[in-house]
N, C-alpha and C positions, 0 to 999 in steps of 0.2 A: 183291256186297260181303258179306263175312262179319263177323259181330259178334265183337268181341274182348272177352272177359270183363274186367271191371274189378276190380282188386285194390287195396284200400286200401294206401297206403304203410306199410311196417312201421316201427313206432316203436322206437327203441332201448329196451333193457331198463330203464334208469334214466330218470328224467325230471328236467327242470330244477327242478321243484317239490321233489323229494326231495333234490336237491343243495343247494338253498337251505335246506331243513329241516335237513340235516346241518350246514351252516355255522352255523345258529342254535343247534343242539344243542351244538356245540363251544363257542360263546360262553357258553351257559347253564352248561355243565359248568365252564368256567374261572371264571365269576362265582360259582357255588355254592361252589367250593373257596376262592376268595378270601373270601367271606362267612363260611365256616366257620372259616378261620384267624383272621379279625378277631374273630369271636364267641368264640373259644376263649382269647383272651389273658387272663391272670390268673385262669384257672379251673383246677380240678383236671382232669387228663387221665386217662382210663381206659386209653388205648392206650399201652403201655409204650414203643413206638417214638417216640412224639411228646412224651413228658414229660421234664422235667429231674429233677435229684436231689431237688428239693422236691416232686415230684409234680404240678407245674403244667405247662401246655402250654409247650413250648419253641418259640418262634416261628421261630427260625432253622432248627433241625432239622426242625420240622414243615413249614416252607415247602419245604425241599429234598426231603423225602420225598413230600409231596403233589404238588409240581411234577414230580418224577421219575415218579411213578405215572401222573399224568394225561398228562404228555408222552409216556410210553411207550405208553399206550393210543392216543393220537392219532397217534403215529408209525406204529404197526402199522396203524391204520385207513387212514392216508394211503398207505402202501406197498401195501396190498391194493387200495385204490381205484384206484391207478395201474396195478397189474398187470392188473386186470380191464378197466379202461378204458371200460366201458360203463355205469357207474353202478348196476349191479345190486345193489351192497352198501349203497347210500346209505340205503335204508329201514331195513335191519337195524341199521346203525350209528347212525342217528338214534334208534331205539328204545333201544338200549343207552345212548347218551349221555344221553337224556332220563331214563331210569330212574336212572342214576348221579347226575345233577344233582338229581333229586328227593330221593334218599336223603341226599345231602350237604347239600342245601338245608334239608331237614327237621331235620338235626342243627344247622345254624346257627340256625334259628328256635328250637329248644329251648334252645340256649346263650344266646341273647338273653333268653329267658324266665327264665333262672336269675339274672339280674342284679338 
């Protein structure tokens, strides 16, 4: 009887843990953008794309631009995740989304502090 070497089963590149983290990071990014929009109402807006003729945050235009930018980012991530199919991008996308959510969330916190 010859001994057959044992090999650990190969794990896929991505893990369920990073997939779950990516889903949470998507929710955090969407929530941070919603908080930023809510906190910007009736305040002076520095971004010329998001302000109205009086220099205040334009909620309608701001919501469309922010939703388009966030939706575009998440659409690209979804397409790339499906193309690879192995979850290998989940960690990188989680980090990108968490960083973006942190920056946008910090802006919302600052805006609420201005009131």
